[in-house]
KOLMARRO-129079 format. One record per atom (N, C-alpha, C): x negated, y negated, z. Coordinates in steps of 0.001 Angstrom, whole numbers, padded with zeros to 6 digits, always signed. Last residue first. Layout:
BEGIN
XYZ;...
This chain:
BEGIN
-234204+082695+217200;-234583+081971+216564;-236284+082243+216837;-232383+084574+218912;-233162+085552+217502;-234176+084199+217099;-231404+083279+221046;-232398+084178+221068;-233318+084364+219680;-229467+081707+219243;-231006+080845+219817;-231912+081999+219921;-227720+083728+218521;-228513+083146+217569;-229945+082639+218017;-227383+084747+220858;-227856+085688+220221;-228242+084832+219249;-225711+082230+222076;-226673+083207+222154;-227667+083773+221663;-223310+082065+219632;-225094+081288+220189;-225584+081663+220449;-222237+084651+220618;-222854+084670+219304;-223801+083383+219349;-221666+083987+223552;-222442+085038+222927;-222881+085029+221508;-219730+081604+222826;-220974+081622+223413;-222290+082705+223604;-218013+083058+221173;-218914+081835+220334;-219795+081926+221556;-217022+084741+223151;-217358+085407+222303;-218323+084458+221509;-216055+083212+224998;-216760+083623+225542;-217344+084273+224534;-213949+081459+223482;-214911+080696+223935;-216158+081890+224333;-212061+083939+223191;-212908+083080+222128;-213706+082511+222368;-211364+084486+225946;-212070+085516+225089;-212802+084883+223632;-210067+082008+226204;-210967+082328+227181;-211555+083528+226629;-208043+081980+224222;-209250+081288+224393;-210220+081167+225234;-206533+084013+225520;-206915+084681+224285;-207848+083256+223580;-205276+082829+227786;-206514+083731+227908;-207040+084407+226906;-204045+080609+226808;-205473+080654+227704;-206285+081963+227682;-202167+082048+225471;-202999+081708+224714;-204247+081124+225316;-201476+085216+226708;-201542+084036+226498;-202131+083341+225895;-200485+088247+227780;-201423+087983+226925;-200786+086048+226771;-199581+089666+230290;-201084+090168+229546;-201305+089543+228595;-196891+087854+231377;-198480+087530+231987;-200004+088441+231039;-195057+085877+229689;-195852+086860+229107;-197360+087226+229888;-192344+085198+232144;-193511+084809+231626;-194676+086050+230915;-189148+085670+231275;-190244+085989+232369;-191315+085580+231686;-187172+082129+231022;-187411+083695+230699;-188655+084488+231368;-184822+080230+232442;-186107+080691+232465;-186036+082080+231653;-182407+077670+231314;-182686+079444+231196;-184201+079709+231206;-180296+075109+232096;-181764+075732+231828;-181709+077202+231919;-177818+073197+230550;-178141+074697+231051;-179649+074616+231176;-176704+070346+230560;-177190+071080+230428;-177726+072118+230971;-174770+068273+231577;-174041+069658+231008;-174985+070502+230402;-175518+066721+232776;-175272+066031+231385;-175171+067379+230625;-176591+067256+235186;-176022+066203+235286;-174964+065585+233307;-178636+069297+234834;-177032+069319+234956;-176173+068726+235026;-180644+067217+234000;-179842+068660+233048;-177898+068803+233522;-181076+066943+236681;-180832+065747+235825;-180243+066776+234617;-181560+069466+237816;-180418+068505+238602;-180245+067425+237309;-183819+070387+236295;-182630+071081+236273;-181420+070737+236912;-185741+068233+236903;-184727+068347+235195;-183669+069226+235740;-186058+068797+239519;-186007+067772+239287;-185087+067891+237590;-187194+071613+238909;-186281+071930+239963;-185903+069699+239552;-189605+071014+237409;-188144+071574+236856;-187287+071587+237661;-190984+069568+239086;-190708+068937+238142;-189441+069462+237375;-191998+071321+240791;-190948+070060+241519;-190400+069821+240045;-191056+074709+240419;-191946+073480+240193;-191308+072533+240660;-189253+076620+239407;-189294+076868+241148;-190511+075261+241262;-190249+078105+236772;-189201+077920+237816;-189586+077601+239101;-192700+077899+234991;-192705+076770+235415;-191170+077063+236274;-192806+080996+234517;-194082+080427+235395;-193843+078717+235643;-191121+081545+232786;-190720+081596+234148;-191983+080868+235339;-190617+079215+230267;-191488+080149+230751;-191086+080576+232383;-187427+077580+229169;-189074+077878+229773;-189007+079250+230292;-184788+076283+227261;-185238+077172+227717;-186783+076892+227968;-181487+074250+227346;-183160+074590+227340;-183695+075686+227851;-178569+073749+225558;-179576+074739+226868;-180831+074166+226239;-178031+071504+224309;-176853+072556+225161;-177811+072996+226143;-178974+068922+222747;-178869+070670+222935;-178300+070465+224073;-179547+066100+221709;-178358+066667+222376;-178197+068085+222693;-182042+064854+220313;-181353+066123+219949;-179933+066644+220436;-182328+062701+221493;-182160+062534+220429;-181692+063783+220209;-181800+063129+224697;-181555+061826+224316;-181544+061872+222608;-183177+065390+224866;-182326+065494+225079;-181440+064103+224248;-186324+064048+224732;-186061+064910+224074;-184080+065471+223988;-185982+062901+227267;-186066+061834+225971;-186020+062740+224884;-185992+065055+228821;-184804+063931+229133;-184853+063329+227401;-188803+066137+228665;-187303+066814+228077;-186458+065956+228282;-191494+064694+227817;-190012+064391+228226;-189120+064807+228158;-193876+064672+226523;-193358+066073+227670;-192192+065922+228103;-193625+063744+223282;-193940+063762+224908;-193226+064722+225001;-193878+065173+220546;-194716+063569+220603;-194965+063171+222169;-193662+067672+218895;-193118+067123+220528;-194266+066217+220978;-191654+067621+215779;-192589+067596+216611;-192715+067011+218155;-189353+070391+215158;-189761+068749+215414;-191030+068721+216451;-187877+072583+213628;-188758+072405+214176;-188975+071026+214371;-184877+075019+213152;-185469+073464+212955;-187085+073847+213728;-184303+077384+213762;-183506+076827+213043;-184254+075565+212575;-185616+080433+214509;-185760+079081+214322;-185028+078725+213331;-185861+083282+214045;-185093+082911+215098;-185085+081520+215157;-187877+083600+212023;-186535+083841+211345;-185140+083406+212680;-190245+081521+211536;-189955+082724+212467;-188697+082978+212593;-191447+079402+210077;-191129+080356+209828;-190675+081858+210267;-191924+077452+212165;-190660+077174+211353;-190527+078560+210477;-194038+078495+213103;-193094+078670+214066;-191800+078653+213155;-196300+077337+211076;-196013+079304+211783;-194842+079148+212230;-195899+074902+210707;-195344+075854+209612;-195154+077399+210029;-196928+074252+213328;-195623+074006+213119;-194921+074982+211774;-199154+075307+213248;-198520+075743+214478;-197063+075653+213949;-200108+073544+210775;-200126+075219+210899;-199467+075706+211880;-200027+070996+211996;-199168+071368+210984;-199239+072911+210744;-201911+070873+214332;-200278+071004+214452;-199697+071963+213159;-204265+073747+214148;-203692+072321+213833;-202158+071997+214164;-205557+075559+216691;-204920+075178+215067;-204271+073945+215343;-206762+074892+219136;-207649+075761+217986;-207020+075628+216684;-205820+072103+220779;-205765+073420+220127;-206670+073698+219424;-208334+070321+222818;-207415+070432+221226;-206975+071846+221319;-207465+069065+226302;-208340+069700+225114;-207530+069815+223785;-206548+067744+228084;-207297+066981+228225;-208233+068411+227038;-203310+068306+228262;-204452+069349+228667;-205568+069096+228609;-202389+065767+227466;-201469+066049+228460;-202938+067449+229194;-203936+064843+225125;-203578+063800+226202;-202891+064477+227636;-204091+066712+223342;-205385+066466+224036;-204902+065450+225182;-201239+067286+223095;-201999+068434+224010;-203289+067693+224142;-200947+065296+221633;-200087+065458+223063;-200808+066439+223914;-202120+065597+219369;-202514+064084+220015;-202073+064385+221716;-200881+067725+218137;-202435+067677+218586;-202629+066877+219684;-197652+067975+219410;-198598+067422+218470;-199862+067778+219097;-195741+071095+220190;-196345+069901+220590;-197561+069746+219638;-192802+071625+218841;-193900+072073+218718;-194988+070740+218775;-189654+072346+219765;-190815+071263+219810;-191941+072007+219725;-187121+074038+218219;-188337+074429+218811;-189220+073161+218471;-183690+074722+218330;-184480+073947+217807;-185687+073946+218509;-181575+077020+217021;-182537+076828+217979;-183519+075962+217209;-177937+077694+217722;-179063+077020+216533;-180045+076481+217481;-176661+079247+219095;-175940+079476+217578;-177416+079218+216843;-177918+081336+222016;-177363+079879+221417;-177255+080336+220089;-179267+083079+223177;-178658+082419+224151;-177785+080952+223325;-181046+084174+221460;-179622+085085+222244;-179229+084059+222916;-183353+082418+221074;-181950+082466+220274;-180803+083191+220632;-184758+083126+223418;-183721+081878+222795;-182809+082160+222461;-185642+085341+222407;-184783+085545+223848;-184057+084343+223596;-187487+084896+220218;-186070+085617+220272;-185328+085531+221171;-189146+083043+221770;-188337+082029+220819;-187241+083512+220176;-190210+084786+223442;-189225+083359+223962;-188380+082972+222775;-191478+086704+221862;-190354+086410+223127;-189676+085884+223089;-193512+084872+220296;-192103+085663+219849;-191174+085898+220799;-195482+084144+222530;-194538+083154+221734;-193211+083636+221103;-196031+086518+223231;-195487+085908+224497;-194287+084901+223348;-197323+087425+221004;-196169+087758+221199;-195297+087437+222380;-198738+084430+219384;-198692+085869+219898;-197445+086142+220229;-200532+081931+217813;-199449+082375+218196;-199116+084074+218844;-202563+079619+218761;-202783+081125+218882;-201602+082108+218861;-200346+077595+220330;-201433+077571+219521;-201894+079423+219572;-197576+076225+220996;-197884+077835+219989;-199164+077900+219208;-196918+074724+222752;-197914+074501+221856;-198183+075492+220743;-193524+074136+222983;-194566+074953+223011;-195524+074416+222069;-189888+074638+223529;-191157+073763+223095;-191928+074703+223399;-186332+074535+222994;-187708+074978+223684;-188693+074272+222998;-182971+074353+223038;-184110+073862+222406;-185234+074366+223452;-179972+074941+221314;-180976+075301+222401;-181644+074418+221937;-176264+074599+220515;-177798+074066+220285;-178798+074480+221591;-173317+075678+219691;-174573+075901+220939;-175734+075909+221051;-171530+074633+217156;-172304+075590+218020;-173120+075363+218854;-167983+073391+218237;-169231+073179+217958;-170608+074426+218426;-165766+074434+218619;-166049+074508+216799;-167341+074279+216908;-164798+073759+220901;-165331+075293+220864;-165935+075492+219060;-167379+070935+222069;-166038+071727+221670;-166120+073023+221316;-167990+070319+225243;-168122+071003+223952;-166953+071450+222926;
């Protein structure tokens, strides 16, 4: 890497129901790079990988992330293959939540990225807030509303 070339970072996420954990990973990521590219997972990719659709549509999620001051560029994440992303974006460092550290997938990616000169940086997972927890609360709320409506008929 040239001394004049900015250090490019990359992170990805669904960023559904944007919360402080999302903000934290974007803020911390930017501290380790000069330019931050964020892959926002498309609706189709979320459905394929998680067997559920995001609550907030892709265009809105991408717009939210695009307007975070730490983010320089948003790209659609249409594949969860991080090496494929590197082929097109050529980032120098990739950021991931610590909940993935030590998994077989990320152990293998660390080796593959090291061979390409890419650093892998993990940030602490925000345990108290997650889109999964928010979705669970929302689902229970909606079930409660439905039950009340049915009970009132």
